[in-house]
N, C-alpha and C positions, 0 to 999 in steps of 0.2 A: 338474909338481909339483916343490917346491924346498922342503925339512926344513932348514933351519937347524942343528939342533945332535942330530939323530939321524939315523941309515941304518935307514929299517925295511927289514922283508922283501918288504912288500906297503902297498899300503892300498885302501880299500874305499869308496865311495861309495853309498849306498842312496837311492834316488828313489822318487816317487809320487805319484798322482795318484786320487782316489777311493778306490776299494779296489784301485787294483794297486800293488803294492810290487816294484822291481827294484834288484838288488843288481849293482856292477861290481866286480870286482877288476882292481887295476891293477899293474904294476911300481911302484917308487918315481921311475923315471927317465921315467915316463909324463908329457907336458908339458900335454896338453890333452885334453878330455873333454867331448862333449856328448851328453850320456845320453839326451835325444829324437831325433838323428838317429840314434845307434847303436841307439837299441831299433826304430826305423822301418826301416833299412837289414834286419835280420836279417826280416822278413816273414813273424812269428809268427802259426801258423793261430790259436793263441791268442789275441792279441792284435787279429786282424784285424776290424775295425769300431770298435773303442776309441778314444776319445778321448783321446790324450796331450798336447796342447795346455795343460794344467796340470802337467804334471810339474813339481815341484819337488823339493828337496834335502830330504832325511830325515833323514840322520846320515851323516857320516864317522867312519872308523876307518882306525889305523895300526896295526902289528904289530911290533915288532923280533925276530925270532925267532933267539939266539945262532947263527951258522954257518951261518945260511940265507938265499939269496941267494931272489929270487920263484919263481925255476924248482923249485931244492929245496923251499921249502917248500910249492909247490903238491903237489910229488910225493909229498911225505912225507904230508901229511894225506891225500892220495887213495889210499893205499896201505895198506892194512890191517896188510899184511907187514912194509912198512918199521914203521908205529907200534910193533908188536911190537917190534921189530929194534935202531931206533937210537934212542938217547935224545936229546930234545932239552933241552938244558943250563937254560936259561934264555926265557923269553918274555915280553915287556912288551907290554900292549894300550893303546892310548888311544880311547877314543870318546865323540863329542861328537854329541847329538841335537838338531835345529832346530824 
């Protein structure tokens, strides 16, 4: 993915078909993503027998968290201890639904 005027900490694409929604969080330098192939390759028991052929993009989001790389951001948001002790100075999120 190429971002011209911003350096996001991460971006997320959400895909859907029928009543199945699938979100994929990626580092900003991730250059290609095939949601259908990725989802199928996981061999999820929950998705077994589900038709994913109609999987289409539902939304695109990116966030710039000041001072946080992709790895830093994921570690931060998934650690209650870090959230309580480390302050995120600023975060800007952009989201587009289709």
